[in-house]
C-alpha positions as CSV (number, residue, x, y, z in Angstrom):
1,M,-66.9,-17.1,-25.1
2,R,-67.1,-20.4,-26.3
3,V,-67.3,-22.8,-23.4
4,F,-70.1,-24.2,-21.5
5,S,-72.4,-21.6,-20.3
6,R,-73.6,-23.8,-17.4
7,F,-70.1,-24.3,-15.9
8,K,-67.9,-21.4,-14.6
9,F,-64.9,-23.6,-14.4
10,L,-64.8,-23.6,-18.1
11,S,-64.1,-19.9,-18.4
12,R,-60.5,-18.9,-17.6
13,A,-62.1,-15.3,-17.1
14,V,-64.2,-16.4,-14.4
15,H,-61.5,-18.3,-12.6
16,E,-59.7,-14.9,-12.6
17,E,-62.6,-13.1,-10.8
18,Q,-62.9,-15.9,-8.3
19,E,-58.9,-16.0,-7.3
20,G,-59.1,-12.3,-7.0
21,E,-61.7,-12.8,-4.1
22,H,-59.1,-15.3,-2.7
23,D,-55.9,-14.6,-2.7
24,G,-54.4,-17.3,-1.0
25,E,-55.6,-20.1,-3.4
26,R,-53.7,-19.6,-6.9
27,N,-52.6,-23.1,-7.4
28,R,-54.3,-24.2,-10.4
29,Y,-52.5,-22.4,-13.1
30,P,-50.3,-19.2,-14.0
31,L,-53.2,-17.0,-14.3
32,T,-52.5,-13.6,-15.2
33,E,-54.0,-10.7,-17.2
34,A,-52.1,-11.3,-20.1
35,S,-53.2,-14.9,-20.3
36,L,-56.6,-13.9,-21.2
37,C,-55.6,-13.4,-24.3
38,T,-52.5,-15.1,-24.9
39,S,-52.2,-19.2,-25.3
40,L,-50.9,-20.9,-22.1
41,T,-48.3,-23.6,-22.7
42,L,-47.6,-26.2,-20.3
43,T,-45.3,-29.3,-20.3
44,V,-47.0,-32.9,-19.5
45,W,-44.9,-35.5,-18.0
46,R,-46.4,-38.7,-18.2
47,K,-45.2,-39.7,-14.6
48,S,-46.3,-39.1,-11.2
49,L,-43.9,-37.3,-8.5
50,V,-45.1,-40.1,-6.1
51,I,-43.0,-43.5,-5.6
52,S,-44.7,-46.6,-6.9
53,C,-47.9,-44.7,-8.5
54,K,-48.5,-44.0,-12.1
55,G,-49.9,-40.6,-13.4
56,F,-49.0,-37.6,-14.5
57,T,-46.9,-34.0,-13.5
58,V,-47.8,-30.7,-15.2
59,I,-45.2,-27.6,-15.1
60,D,-45.8,-24.4,-16.3
61,S,-43.0,-22.1,-18.5
62,Y,-41.2,-21.2,-15.4
63,G,-40.8,-24.7,-13.7
64,N,-43.6,-24.4,-11.3
65,L,-45.9,-27.5,-10.6
66,V,-49.3,-26.8,-12.0
67,Y,-51.2,-30.2,-11.9
68,R,-50.5,-33.4,-10.9
69,V,-52.3,-37.0,-11.0
70,D,-51.2,-39.8,-8.8
71,N,-53.8,-42.8,-8.9
72,Y,-53.4,-43.9,-12.1
73,I,-53.0,-47.6,-11.4
74,M,-55.3,-48.0,-8.5
75,H,-58.2,-46.8,-9.7
76,P,-58.1,-47.8,-13.5
77,N,-62.2,-46.2,-14.0
78,E,-61.6,-43.0,-11.8
79,L,-59.2,-40.6,-12.3
80,I,-58.9,-37.0,-10.2
81,L,-57.1,-34.4,-11.5
82,M,-55.4,-32.3,-8.8
83,D,-53.7,-28.6,-8.3
84,A,-50.2,-28.5,-7.1
85,S,-51.0,-28.5,-3.4
86,G,-53.1,-31.7,-4.1
87,N,-56.6,-30.2,-4.0
88,S,-59.0,-32.2,-6.4
89,L,-60.0,-30.2,-9.3
90,L,-61.9,-32.8,-11.7
91,T,-62.7,-36.4,-11.2
92,M,-63.5,-38.2,-14.1
93,R,-65.3,-41.9,-14.2
94,R,-65.7,-44.3,-16.7
95,S,-69.2,-45.8,-18.0
96,R,-69.1,-48.3,-20.9
97,K,-72.3,-48.6,-22.7
98,L,-72.9,-52.0,-23.9
99,G,-69.4,-52.8,-23.5
100,L,-68.3,-51.0,-26.5
101,V,-68.8,-47.4,-26.1
102,D,-66.1,-45.7,-23.9
103,R,-67.6,-43.1,-22.2
104,W,-66.3,-40.8,-19.2
105,F,-68.2,-38.6,-17.2
106,V,-66.5,-35.3,-15.7
107,Y,-67.2,-33.8,-12.2
108,E,-66.0,-30.9,-10.2
109,G,-63.8,-31.8,-7.3
110,E,-63.9,-35.0,-5.4
111,M,-66.5,-37.2,-5.7
112,G,-68.1,-38.4,-2.5
113,K,-67.4,-35.3,-0.1
114,Q,-70.4,-33.6,-0.9
115,S,-72.7,-37.0,0.1
116,T,-73.2,-35.4,3.6
117,R,-73.9,-32.1,2.7
118,S,-76.9,-29.7,1.6
119,K,-78.8,-30.4,-1.4
120,S,-77.5,-27.4,-3.2
121,V,-73.9,-29.0,-2.9
122,K,-75.2,-32.6,-3.6
123,S,-76.5,-30.9,-7.3
124,K,-72.7,-30.7,-8.0
125,E,-72.1,-34.6,-8.3
126,R,-73.9,-34.2,-11.5
127,P,-71.6,-34.4,-14.1
128,V,-70.5,-31.4,-16.2
129,C,-70.1,-32.8,-19.2
130,C,-69.4,-36.4,-21.3
131,V,-66.2,-37.6,-23.3
132,R,-66.6,-40.2,-25.6
133,K,-64.6,-42.2,-27.7
134,R,-65.0,-42.4,-31.3
135,V,-65.6,-46.0,-32.4
136,N,-66.7,-46.9,-35.8
137,I,-65.3,-50.1,-37.2
138,L,-66.9,-49.6,-41.0
139,D,-64.4,-46.3,-41.9
140,G,-61.4,-47.8,-40.7
141,K,-58.7,-45.1,-40.3
142,A,-59.9,-42.4,-42.8
143,N,-61.5,-40.3,-40.2
144,K,-59.4,-38.6,-37.8
145,V,-62.0,-37.9,-35.3
146,Q,-60.9,-39.6,-32.1
147,A,-63.5,-38.3,-29.3
148,Y,-66.5,-36.3,-28.6
149,V,-66.9,-34.0,-25.8
150,Y,-70.9,-32.8,-25.2
151,R,-72.1,-30.7,-22.6
152,A,-74.6,-33.1,-20.6
153,A,-74.5,-36.5,-20.1
154,S,-78.0,-37.0,-21.9
155,D,-76.4,-35.2,-25.3
156,S,-73.7,-38.3,-25.5
157,D,-76.1,-40.2,-27.8
158,K,-76.8,-37.0,-30.1
159,R,-74.7,-35.9,-33.0
160,H,-73.9,-32.5,-31.6
161,P,-70.7,-32.4,-29.6
162,A,-69.3,-29.4,-28.2
163,F,-66.0,-30.2,-28.9
164,T,-64.0,-32.5,-31.0
165,V,-60.7,-34.2,-30.9
166,E,-59.0,-35.0,-33.9
167,G,-55.6,-35.9,-34.8
168,S,-53.4,-38.8,-33.1
169,Y,-53.0,-38.7,-29.2
170,A,-50.7,-42.2,-29.7
171,H,-48.5,-39.9,-31.7
172,R,-49.1,-36.7,-29.2
173,T,-50.1,-34.6,-32.5
174,C,-53.9,-33.9,-31.9
175,K,-56.3,-30.9,-31.6
176,V,-59.5,-29.9,-29.7
177,L,-61.7,-27.9,-32.0
178,D,-65.0,-26.1,-30.8
179,E,-68.2,-26.2,-32.7
180,Y,-66.7,-23.5,-35.3
181,K,-63.7,-26.0,-36.0
182,N,-61.3,-23.5,-34.1
183,A,-58.7,-25.2,-32.4
184,V,-58.7,-24.3,-28.7
185,V,-55.9,-27.1,-27.3
186,E,-53.3,-28.6,-28.9
187,I,-51.2,-31.4,-27.9
188,K,-47.8,-31.5,-29.5
189,R,-44.4,-33.1,-29.3
190,K,-42.1,-31.2,-27.3
191,E,-38.9,-30.3,-29.2
192,A,-35.4,-30.4,-27.6
193,N,-33.0,-27.2,-28.0
194,T,-30.4,-29.7,-29.1
195,K,-30.4,-32.5,-32.0
196,D,-28.8,-35.0,-30.0
197,V,-31.9,-35.1,-27.2
198,S,-35.1,-36.6,-27.7
199,F,-38.3,-36.5,-25.2
200,G,-40.2,-39.1,-27.1
201,I,-43.9,-39.2,-25.8
202,E,-43.6,-39.4,-22.1
203,I,-42.9,-35.5,-22.6
204,F,-45.2,-33.2,-24.5
205,Q,-46.7,-29.7,-24.6
206,L,-50.3,-28.8,-24.0
207,V,-51.3,-25.6,-25.5
208,V,-54.4,-23.9,-24.4
209,H,-55.8,-21.1,-26.4
210,P,-57.4,-18.0,-24.7
211,V,-60.9,-18.2,-22.7
212,F,-60.5,-22.5,-22.6
213,D,-59.8,-23.8,-19.1
214,P,-56.6,-25.4,-18.5
215,S,-57.6,-27.6,-16.1
216,F,-60.5,-29.0,-18.4
217,A,-58.1,-29.2,-21.2
218,M,-55.7,-31.4,-18.9
219,A,-58.8,-33.7,-17.9
220,L,-58.8,-33.9,-22.0
221,V,-55.3,-35.2,-21.8
222,L,-55.9,-37.7,-19.1
223,L,-59.0,-39.1,-20.7
224,L,-57.2,-39.5,-24.1
225,D,-54.4,-41.7,-22.8
226,Q,-56.8,-43.7,-21.1
227,M,-58.3,-44.5,-24.4
228,F,-55.5,-44.4,-26.9
229,S,-52.4,-45.7,-24.9
């Protein structure tokens, strides 16, 4: 599986094992045995369900709420991806290096809640990966790369990203490619059933290919939105 070996939450197969042990915790995404070998398509709505909040709402093909983000305005440098019940899945924090390079660190759960616990739990406050916006003013628009995903924060200054984001998020047409240039996630414009209806760019599709974690894919959408909107 082309995922981060250190972090189990990036593997849908491991999630299935964990959710089998916790029957009451099935709110992350519609995970079935068939979903491990087929792509998962989610509809992303760039709107919060909470009044006066700016965020995201994500539903599956059956109309069930899967993910939500409600704190988009209050904390522009920190985002929390939640499941349908409001449980924190991933926290993303911005760090700008030299005022130019836009980097985001991704953490499991909600940051800060582990501070009074044991050392073994505190270790989870280390970022599981780093997402860096590509900035190169020398080559103009020739390069389609928009962002890089690194396995660890220390790798973000190196030239060996685990995943690369190519295309145009602004037009909702981009892909996340692994080290072998295979697409693991796709962001697409949502097509209406009739010609007279257009969803624009506020409602679009997130296609997650087998073995890649949907929650992490949605986290990448949030970061791309911060970088290119």
